[in-house]
C-alpha positions in Angstrom: 15.0 -16.5 18.5 13.1 -13.9 20.9 10.1 -11.9 19.1 8.3 -9.1 20.6 4.8 -7.1 18.9 4.5 -4.1 20.4 1.0 -1.8 19.6 1.7 1.8 18.6 -0.3 4.5 17.6 0.8 7.7 15.4 -1.8 10.6 15.2 -2.2 11.8 11.7 -2.1 14.7 10.7 -5.9 15.6 9.7 -9.1 13.5 9.9 -8.0 10.7 7.1 -11.8 9.7 5.2 -12.3 6.9 3.1 -15.6 5.2 1.6 -15.5 3.0 4.8 -15.2 5.4 7.4 -12.9 8.0 9.0 -9.6 7.8 11.5 -7.5 10.3 13.3 -4.7 7.9 14.1 -3.0 4.8 12.7 -2.9 1.9 15.0 0.0 -0.3 14.0 1.7 -3.7 15.6 5.8 -3.4 15.7 7.5 -6.5 15.6 10.9 -6.7 17.3 13.1 -10.5 16.2 16.1 -10.7 18.3 18.9 -13.6 18.0 21.0 -12.4 20.8 23.5 -10.2 18.6 21.2 -8.5 16.3 17.9 -6.9 16.2 15.2 -6.8 13.1 12.4 -4.4 13.0 9.1 -5.1 10.9 5.3 -3.1 11.2 2.3 -4.5 10.0 -1.1 -2.9 10.0 -4.1 -4.6 10.7 -6.8 -4.0 8.4 -10.7 -4.4 9.3 -11.8 -5.3 5.8 -10.0 -8.4 6.2 -11.1 -9.6 9.7 -7.8 -8.3 11.4 -7.6 -6.8 14.5 -4.1 -5.8 16.7 -5.2 -9.1 18.8 -6.1 -11.6 16.6 -2.8 -10.5 14.7 -0.8 -10.3 17.9 -2.0 -13.5 18.7 -1.0 -15.2 15.3 2.6 -13.8 16.0 2.8 -15.0 19.6 1.9 -18.6 18.4 4.9 -19.0 16.1 7.3 -21.5 17.3 10.6 -20.4 18.6 12.8 -21.2 15.9 11.6 -21.1 12.1 13.3 -19.3 8.9 12.0 -17.2 6.8 11.3 -19.5 4.4 9.4 -21.6 6.7 7.6 -18.5 8.0 5.7 -18.5 4.7 3.9 -21.6 5.4 3.7 -21.2 8.9 1.6 -17.9 8.7 -0.9 -17.2 5.8 -0.8 -14.0 3.8 -1.7 -11.0 5.8 -0.5 -8.5 8.6 0.9 -11.1 11.1 3.2 -12.6 8.5 4.4 -9.3 6.9 5.6 -7.5 10.2 7.5 -10.7 11.0 8.7 -11.3 7.4 10.2 -7.9 6.9 11.9 -7.8 10.5 13.5 -11.1 9.5 14.9 -9.6 6.5 16.1 -6.6 8.6 17.8 -9.2 10.8 19.5 -10.6 8.1 20.8 -7.9 6.8 22.4 -6.5 10.1 23.8 -10.4 10.7 24.9 -10.1 7.3 26.6 -6.8 7.5 24.7 -6.3 3.7 21.8 -4.3 2.8 18.5 -6.1 2.1 18.0 -5.2 -1.7 21.2 -6.8 -2.1 20.4 -9.9 -0.3 17.2 -10.4 -2.3 19.4 -10.1 -5.7 17.9 -6.4 -6.5 19.5 -3.6 -8.3 20.5 -0.8 -5.8 17.1 1.0 -5.1 16.8 4.8 -5.8 13.5 7.2 -5.3 10.5 6.6 -6.6 7.8 9.4 -7.2 5.1 8.7 -4.6 0.7 9.7 -5.0 0.0 11.8 -2.1 -3.5 11.2 -1.1 -6.8 13.2 -0.9 -8.8 12.7 1.8 -13.1 11.8 1.3 -14.6 15.2 1.6 -17.3 17.1 0.3 -16.4 18.8 -3.4 -15.3 22.3 -1.3 -13.3 20.7 1.1 -11.4 18.5 -1.8 -10.9 21.2 -4.0 -9.1 23.3 -1.2 -7.0 19.8 -0.3 -5.9 19.8 -4.0 -5.1 23.4 -4.3 -3.2 22.9 -1.3 -0.9 19.9 -2.8 -1.6 21.3 -6.4 2.4 21.6 -6.2 2.8 17.6 -6.0 3.2 15.8 -9.1 0.5 12.8 -8.7 -2.6 13.2 -6.3 -4.8 10.3 -5.4 -8.5 10.9 -4.5 -10.6 8.6 -2.1 -13.7 8.2 -4.0 -16.4 5.6 -3.7 -20.0 7.1 -3.3 -22.6 7.5 -5.9 -21.9 11.7 -6.0 -18.1 11.4 -7.1 -18.2 13.4 -9.7 -18.8 16.7 -8.5 -15.8 16.0 -6.2 -13.7 14.6 -8.9 -13.9 18.0 -11.2 -13.3 19.9 -7.7 -10.1 18.2 -7.3 -9.1 18.8 -11.0 -10.0 22.3 -10.7 -7.7 22.7 -7.5 -4.9 21.1 -8.8 -5.4 21.2 -12.9 -1.5 20.0 -13.5 -1.2 17.1 -11.2 -1.4 13.8 -12.3 -4.6 12.2 -10.7 -5.0 8.4 -9.7 -8.8 7.2 -8.1 -9.2 5.3 -5.5 -12.9 4.1 -5.2 -12.4 1.6 -2.6 -14.6 -1.1 -3.7 -18.0 1.5 -3.8 -19.0 1.8 -7.1 -21.7 -0.3 -9.1 -20.4 -1.7 -12.7 -23.4 1.1 -13.8 -21.7 3.9 -11.5 -18.1 2.9 -12.8 -19.7 2.8 -16.5 -20.8 6.5 -16.3 -18.2 7.8 -15.0 -15.5 6.1 -17.2 -15.9 9.0 -19.9 -15.7 11.8 -17.5 -12.4 9.8 -16.3 -10.9 10.0 -19.9 -12.1 13.9 -19.3 -9.9 14.8 -16.6 -6.9 13.1 -17.4 -7.3 9.8 -14.6 -4.6 7.6 -15.4 -5.7 4.9 -12.9 -8.7 3.5 -11.1 -8.3 1.7 -8.1 -10.8 -1.1 -7.4 -14.0 0.4 -9.1 -16.5 -2.6 -7.5 -16.3 -4.6 -4.6 -14.3 -8.0 -5.1 -16.7 -10.2 -4.6 -19.0 -8.4 -7.7 -15.4 -7.4 -10.2 -16.8 -10.3 -12.7 -18.7 -7.5 -13.9 -15.3 -6.2 -15.8 -15.2 -8.7 -17.8 -15.9 -7.5 -21.3 -16.6 -3.9 -20.1 -14.8 -1.2 -22.0 -12.0 0.2 -20.0 -10.7 3.7 -21.3 -9.0 4.3 -17.9 -6.3 1.3 -16.8 -8.2 -0.7 -13.8 -6.3 -1.6 -10.8 -7.2 -4.9 -8.5 -6.6 -3.8 -5.0 -9.0 -5.7 -2.6 -9.1 -8.5 -5.3 -5.3 -9.0 -5.0 -3.5 -10.3 -2.2 -0.8 -12.7 -3.3 0.2 -15.1 -5.8 -3.0 -17.4 -5.5 -4.7 -14.0 -6.0 -3.5 -13.5 -9.9 -6.0 -16.1 -11.4 -8.9 -14.9 -10.6 -7.9 -11.1 -11.8 -7.6 -12.2 -16.0 -9.6 -10.0 -18.0 -11.0 -7.9 -15.3 -7.7 -5.9 -14.4 -4.9 -4.1 -16.0 -2.8 -3.4 -13.0 -1.7 -5.5 -9.9 -1.6 -3.3 -6.2 1.0 -4.6 -4.3 0.4 -4.1 -0.5 2.7 -5.9 2.1 -0.2 -6.4 4.6 -2.0 -8.0 2.0 0.8 -10.1 0.6 2.6 -11.0 3.7 5.4 -9.3 3.5 8.4 -8.6 1.0 9.2 -12.3 0.1 5.7 -13.0 -1.4 5.5 -9.2 -2.3 8.5 -9.3 -4.7 7.1 -12.7 -6.0 4.0 -11.6 -6.8 5.4 -8.3 -8.9 8.0 -10.8 -10.9 4.4 -13.2 -11.8 1.8 -10.3 -12.0 4.9 -8.9 -14.8 5.3 -12.1 -16.5 1.7 -12.1 -16.7 1.2 -8.8 -18.8 -0.1 -6.8 -16.0 1.3 -3.5 -14.9 2.3 -3.0 -11.1 1.0 -0.2 -8.2 2.9 -0.5 -4.8 0.1 0.7 -2.2 0.2 0.8 1.5 -2.2 1.3 4.8 -1.6 4.0 6.9 1.5 3.4 8.9 4.8 4.8 9.5 7.6 4.6 7.6 9.2 1.5 9.4 6.2 0.2 7.3 6.8 1.5 4.1 10.6 1.2 3.7 10.6 -2.6 2.4 7.8 -1.7 0.1 10.2 1.0 -1.6 12.4 -2.2 -2.9 8.9 -3.3 -4.7 8.3 0.0 -6.2 11.0 0.3 -8.3 10.2 0.7 -11.6 6.4 0.6 -10.7 4.1 1.9 -13.0 2.5 3.9 -9.8 4.0 4.4 -6.3 1.6 4.8 -3.7 3.7 4.8 -0.4 2.5 8.0 1.3 1.7 6.9 4.8 4.0 8.7 6.6 3.1 12.0 4.7 -0.2 11.5 6.6 0.7 11.2 10.1 1.6 13.9 12.7 4.5 12.4 13.9 7.1 9.2 12.7 9.6 6.9 13.6 13.3 7.9 14.0 15.1 7.9 11.1 12.5 8.3 8.9 12.2 7.9 5.3 13.4 11.1 3.3 10.1 12.4 1.0 11.4 15.4 -1.2 11.0 16.6 -5.1 12.7 13.1 -6.3 9.9 11.2 -4.6 10.5 8.6 -1.4 14.0 7.2 -0.8 14.8 3.7 0.2 15.7 3.5 4.0 18.7 4.2 5.4 20.2 1.2 7.6 19.4 3.1 10.9 15.2 2.3 10.3 15.3 -0.6 8.1 17.2 -3.2 5.9 
């Protein structure tokens, strides 16, 4: 088995800003796994929040042994971007060797389209109202917030898109006091979900706190081992393949979270259609699907995912799976 890792850069359609900073391009790693007759593909987005770089993740992948199975991979690499790209490439390779789609190999129902959120970048209230108005036709908007001055931004987005469903991602940017102050206004403005309002290391403050809007764990939730630490703090778990370390663990986390009474959100880093493709299988029936990465790009992979009024569609075999 031969594994090749290649860095790729995709320009964004516009500057993308969250509370941690801005970017104008998506830097990803593309993994190609060959067995002599077939090729499987995967993509990951190394994330500085988790001390990952293009170089460190490449080194992790290149240090893998020459021969291993997808089951063995789960203990060869920790949950994270490196394992994600290789795991998804191995799923793709298995599908091509078997001549069957990944969903069938995984024992899943045949997937269909899922309505996805569309993310509005953090900006001034005036700019965010403009973004909201331009995208008011979309059924679900996700607002990047995470500053002490977020109330005018939220009011501006609702004014720009009065009919759209709204969810919020605070990216660990609020304190418990800020969240408690904003919570009644979130209800008033029809916000349906709040992602990671508090820093992952300070989310004990959520225990016993009134949560009139469901609170979703993002940075606090990585894989199945994360679940026990979420009890009493969160209502929803955001599953991202770059955090779980691939489709294999993502499916396990989805089932485990649902079994423990959580709702599920399926999210993404800013990557191409190749990164979103496996996640569309996890997103089937999720409370919230947030796989808009390709919509934020100025360019994408050949044979990209289809986005239309029905949502994001599962991939064609020419892309993945």
